[in-house]
Structures are given as C-alpha cells and as structure tokens.
C-alpha positions in Angstrom: -0.1 0.0 0.2 2.7 2.3 0.9 4.6 1.9 -2.3 1.4 2.1 -4.5 0.7 5.4 -2.6 4.1 6.9 -3.6 4.0 5.8 -7.0 0.4 7.1 -7.4 1.5 10.5 -6.0 4.6 10.7 -8.3 2.4 9.8 -11.4 0.0 12.5 -10.3 2.7 15.1 -10.1 4.0 14.0 -13.6 0.4 14.0 -15.0 -0.2 17.7 -13.7 3.2 18.9 -14.9 2.8 17.1 -18.3 -0.7 17.9 -18.7 -0.2 21.6 -17.8 2.7 21.9 -20.4 0.8 20.2 -23.0 -2.2 22.5 -22.7 0.0 25.5 -22.8 2.3 24.3 -25.7 -0.2 22.7 -28.0 2.2 22.4 -31.0 4.3 20.0 -29.2 1.8 18.2 -27.2 2.7 14.7 -28.4 6.4 15.3 -27.7 5.7 16.6 -24.1 3.4 13.5 -23.3 6.1 11.2 -24.6 8.9 12.7 -22.5 6.8 13.1 -19.4 6.2 9.4 -19.6 9.9 8.7 -20.2 10.9 10.8 -17.3 8.3 9.1 -14.9 9.9 5.9 -16.0 13.3 7.2 -15.1 12.1 8.8 -12.0 10.6 5.7 -10.3 13.8 3.6 -10.1 15.7 6.8 -9.1 13.3 7.4 -6.3 13.1 3.8 -5.1 16.8 2.7 -5.4 18.4 6.0 -4.9 16.4 8.8 -2.9 14.3 6.4 -0.6 17.1 4.1 0.7 18.9 7.3 2.0 16.0 9.0 3.3 14.7 6.0 5.4 18.2 5.4 6.6 18.5 9.1 7.6 15.1 8.8 9.5 16.0 5.5 11.2 19.4 7.0 12.5 17.6 10.0 13.7 14.4 8.0 15.2 12.9 9.2 18.3 9.8 8.4 20.3 6.7 8.3 18.1 4.1 11.0 18.8 1.4 8.7 20.5 4.0 7.6 23.0 5.0 11.0 23.8 1.4 11.7 25.0 1.7 9.0 27.7 2.3 10.5 31.1 1.8 7.4 33.3 4.4 6.7 36.0 4.9 4.0 38.6 3.0 6.2 41.2 -0.3 5.9 39.2 -0.1 2.1 40.2 0.6 2.7 43.7 4.4 2.0 43.3 7.1 4.3 45.1 9.7 5.4 42.7 12.5 8.1 42.1 13.3 10.0 38.9 16.9 9.5 38.2 19.6 10.5 35.5 22.4 7.8 34.6 25.0 7.6 32.0 25.4 5.1 29.3 28.8 3.4 29.1 29.9 6.0 26.4 28.9 8.9 28.5 25.4 9.8 27.1 22.9 11.0 29.7 19.8 9.0 30.1 16.6 9.7 32.1 14.9 6.9 34.0 12.8 5.6 37.1 14.2 3.7 39.8 12.1 1.5 41.8 13.8 0.0 44.9 13.5 -3.7 45.6 11.3 -4.8 48.8 10.8 -8.3 49.2 13.3 -9.8 46.6 17.2 -9.3 46.4 17.2 -8.5 42.8 16.5 -5.5 40.3 15.4 -6.0 36.7 16.9 -3.6 34.2 14.2 -2.9 31.4 15.2 -1.9 28.1 12.3 -0.5 25.5 11.9 -0.9 21.7 12.5 1.5 18.7 10.2 4.7 18.8 9.0 4.0 22.4 10.0 5.3 25.9 10.4 3.8 29.3 6.6 3.7 29.6 6.5 0.6 27.3 8.3 -1.2 30.0 5.9 0.3 32.8 3.4 -2.6 33.2 6.2 -5.0 33.3 8.1 -3.1 35.9 4.8 -2.7 38.1 4.2 -6.5 37.8 7.8 -7.2 39.2 7.4 -4.5 41.9 4.3 -5.9 43.1 6.2 -9.2 43.7 9.0 -7.4 45.5 11.6 -7.0 42.8 13.3 -3.7 42.1 13.4 -2.1 38.6 15.2 0.4 36.6 13.5 1.7 33.4 15.2 4.2 31.3 14.6 6.1 27.9 17.1 4.9 25.3 19.3 7.5 23.7 17.3 9.8 21.3 14.2 8.7 23.0 11.9 10.3 25.6 13.7 12.5 28.0 17.3 11.3 27.3 20.2 12.9 25.6 20.3 12.9 21.7 22.5 10.5 19.9 22.6 8.3 16.9 20.1 5.4 16.8 21.6 2.1 15.6 19.1 -0.6 16.2 20.9 -2.2 18.9 24.7 -1.4 18.5 25.1 2.0 20.3 22.0 1.0 22.5 24.3 -1.7 24.1 26.1 1.2 25.8 22.9 2.3 27.3 22.3 -1.2 29.0 25.8 -1.3 30.1 25.4 2.1 31.9 22.0 0.9 33.4 24.0 -2.2 34.7 26.6 0.0 36.3 24.1 2.3 37.8 22.5 -0.7 39.7 25.8 -2.0 40.9 26.6 1.5 42.3 23.2 2.0 43.7 23.1 -1.5 45.5 26.6 -2.4 45.7 27.0 -1.7 49.5 23.3 -1.7 50.5 22.9 -5.3 51.3 24.3 -8.8 51.9 24.2 -10.8 49.9 24.7 -8.6 46.9 21.7 -7.4 44.9 21.2 -9.6 41.7 20.8 -7.7 38.2 18.4 -9.2 35.7 18.5 -8.0 32.2 15.3 -7.6 30.3 14.4 -6.0 26.9 11.9 -5.9 24.2 12.6 -5.9 20.4 15.5 -3.5 19.9 16.0 -3.3 23.6 16.1 -7.2 23.7 19.0 -7.1 21.1 20.9 -4.4 23.0 20.3 -6.3 26.2 21.7 -9.6 24.6 24.7 -7.7 23.1 25.3 -6.1 26.5 25.2 -9.6 28.1 27.7 -10.8 25.8 30.4 -8.1 26.6 30.2 -8.4 30.4 29.2 -10.3 33.3 27.5 -9.7 36.6 24.0 -10.5 35.9 21.8 -13.3 37.0 19.2 -13.9 34.4 18.2 -12.8 31.0 14.6 -12.1 29.7 14.4 -11.4 25.9 10.9 -10.4 24.6 10.6 -10.4 20.7 14.3 -10.1 19.6 15.3 -10.0 15.9 18.2 -12.0 14.5 20.3 -9.3 12.9 19.8 -6.0 11.4 20.5 -7.4 7.9 17.7 -9.9 8.3 15.2 -7.6 9.8 15.7 -4.8 7.5 15.2 -7.4 4.7 12.0 -8.6 6.2 10.7 -5.0 7.0 11.4 -4.0 3.5 8.7 -6.2 2.2 6.4 -6.1 5.0 6.1 -2.4 5.1 6.8 -1.0 1.8 6.5 -4.1 -0.4 9.9 -3.4 -1.8 12.0 -6.3 -3.3 14.2 -8.0 -0.9 17.2 -8.0 -3.2 17.4 -4.3 -4.3 16.3 -2.0 -1.3 17.9 -3.6 1.7 21.5 -3.5 0.3 21.0 0.1 -0.6 19.5 1.0 2.9 22.3 -0.7 4.6 24.9 1.2 2.5 23.5 4.5 3.7 22.7 3.3 7.2 26.2 2.2 8.1 27.8 5.5 6.7 25.2 7.6 8.5 25.4 5.7 11.9 29.1 5.0 11.5 29.4 1.3 12.5 29.3 -2.2 10.6 25.7 -3.6 10.8 27.0 -7.1 11.0 28.2 -6.3 14.4 24.5 -6.5 15.5 23.6 -10.3 15.3 21.7 -12.1 18.0 23.1 -15.3 17.2 26.8 -14.2 17.7 26.0 -12.4 20.8 24.1 -15.1 22.2 27.4 -17.4 21.9 29.4 -15.0 24.2 26.5 -14.9 26.9 27.1 -16.2 30.4 25.2 -19.4 30.9 22.8 -17.8 33.3 18.9 -18.6 33.3 17.0 -17.4 30.3 13.4 -16.5 29.4 12.4 -16.1 25.8 9.2 -14.6 24.7 7.6 -14.4 21.4 4.1 -15.0 19.8 2.9 -16.6 16.6 1.1 -13.3 15.6 4.5 -11.4 15.5 4.8 -10.6 11.7 7.9 -8.4 12.4 10.1 -10.7 14.4 8.8 -14.0 13.7 8.5 -16.6 16.4 10.9 -18.7 14.6 13.8 -16.4 15.3 13.1 -16.8 19.1 13.1 -20.6 18.8 16.4 -20.6 17.0 18.0 -18.4 19.6 16.3 -20.6 22.4 17.7 -23.8 20.8 21.4 -22.1 20.5 21.3 -21.0 24.1 23.9 -22.8 26.3 22.0 -22.0 29.4 21.3 -25.0 31.7 17.9 -23.3 32.8 16.0 -22.0 29.9 12.4 -21.4 29.0 10.4 -20.2 26.0 7.0 -18.9 26.0 5.1 -18.6 22.7 1.8 -16.5 22.7 -0.8 -16.8 20.2 -1.6 -15.4 16.6 -3.7 -12.8 18.6 -0.5 -11.3 19.9 1.4 -8.9 17.7 5.0 -7.7 18.1 5.9 -7.0 21.6 2.2 -6.9 22.7 2.0 -10.0 25.1 2.2 -7.8 28.3 -0.4 -5.5 27.1 -2.9 -8.0 25.8 -2.4 -10.7 28.3 -1.1 -8.8 31.4 -2.0 -11.4 34.1 -0.4 -14.4 32.2 2.6 -12.2 31.4 3.0 -11.0 35.1 2.7 -14.7 36.3 5.3 -15.7 33.7 7.9 -13.2 35.0 7.3 -13.9 38.6 7.4 -17.7 37.9 10.5 -17.7 36.1 12.3 -15.2 38.5 11.1 -17.2 41.5 12.5 -20.5 40.1 15.8 -19.2 38.9 16.8 -16.7 41.6 16.1 -18.5 44.8 
C-alpha cells in the first residue's frame, strides 16, 4: 500500500506537470506527453533505489519516540508503586533519564530496555508487575528517545552502551546496600532485547536474561521489513538502505547479530518470549535463539496469533506477570 501510494503520488505529479505543459504548448503536445512518460519511468527507479534508501536510513538513524507515546504520562505512582526520577550515564557517556524502583521483598533488580520509537513507559506494566512481587526495577529512555540525550540510533549497536550504563548504575546503587549482593536481571523488548543480548555478551555480573521479541540481525530484519511495510523487493532496497545506514550511523551492521551475541553470553537462566502473531520478528527467530542458548535453565513462552510484536504484556497482562514472577522465583532462589 505504501509503495502504491508513493508511485501514485509521483504519477499524479507528472500528469499535472505534463498535462499543464501540453495545454500551454499545444504544438508539441505529443512530444511533451512522450517525454513526460519517459521521465516518469526514469524517476521511479531513481526514487526507489536512490532517494528512498537514503531518506529512510536517515530517518532511522535520527529516530525518536513516536508521537502517540510522547503523549503518555503514566508513572509507577499511578499504580501505587513508589519510585524515583533518576539520571544515569550510558557506558559511552550519554545522559539517560529513568525511573528507579527499589526492591522490597526480593534481592534483585530488573533492568528494562524498551524498543524503537518508544519510551520507558513501554516497560512500565512489566516493572509494576515485578514491583508488586517485591523486585526492584530500573526503567530508562534509550538514547534519542523520551527525555534522554540525543544520539545516533543504531538498532542495537550504540544502545548496548545504554544497557551497560544501566547495569553500572544498579551496581553503584546497590553495591553496598545489602548482603548478599543485589542480583541484576536484564530484560528487553525488540531493539531493547537485542541491545540487552549484546550487552550480556560483553560483560558479566547479571543473574538472568529475559528477551521479548528479539530480531536475529539488522540485515535480516531490514530485509523482512522492506517487504512487510513497503512491499519493496528484498534483493534491491535492503542493500542500498544498509549502505547508507552504515555510513550515517558509523558502524558495521554485521556487529548486530543476536546469534553471535548469544554465543558470548554467560550461561545464566534465560526466558525467551515471542508470539505466533508477530509478523515483524517471527517466532521462529526466538525458537532458533532458544535452541542455540547454552543456558542450563531456559524457558520459551510463545503467545498466540492474537499477539502482535511485543504486545504480550499489554494483551495478556495477568499471564505475562505470572510468567515473569514464576521464572524469577524459580531461577533466583
């Protein structure tokens, strides 16, 4: 639909331009119509294979929170959960804004990382469910999202630094506050899940992993999304988009690969969450990652076809909350 709309708008523009010239210059009407048609046929591949990949890559690199999410004003206090507004630093120094929920009955804090175009509010219902069972939580706005500092968006590469910064904040905050030490659990959704997985592959000091709707790699997800959203051929648009994306973002996209990151992860308990209704990050991806995991304790939960991308917590809140509580109770005792 998107592609047809763009081509239709371009055709209308050429028809108006060519038709206007033909009416004004009647003596060369046939020549004008012919040249207008040729110009349109040349403009279509130029737009699709030249201008569009650059503009979309530029849009992604500068992506922020989508307007509907910016209107959301909920906080943990709206659900009866005490919290604190905090500022933390990503591992590369970028300033991030977040919410700190102190643990009460459990000796663990869950670091929650949201997806592309969202804010920490995407993770709020999950944090509330955890807090009600006694766990602490740190929710933050990823770089260039919400109230955090501007920065390049990379679909997981630079966002890894946000996760590492969150882990450091939890360690500083809880390092001397209790005995035994407070455990850190890493959790992310979509892009946040991939950044979480990459961070877990670069460090230690975490007790468990919870990954909701991760994608396999930037290359694979761009190829899938090119057809899913724009109906653009998989063999033409993705390489051109990735060409510009790498240059605008300044990193090699092959460094964002969940399979590679998973091979470096510590063998801690892992919970994988996906759904059959996720057209963007297919359940097959989560199943493959689950099979590859070396964790001696691992669980995968596959929601049904009624659940879209990352929507299990919203559509099935009780089941989702019970899933998190049950997994952590089993693995962190």
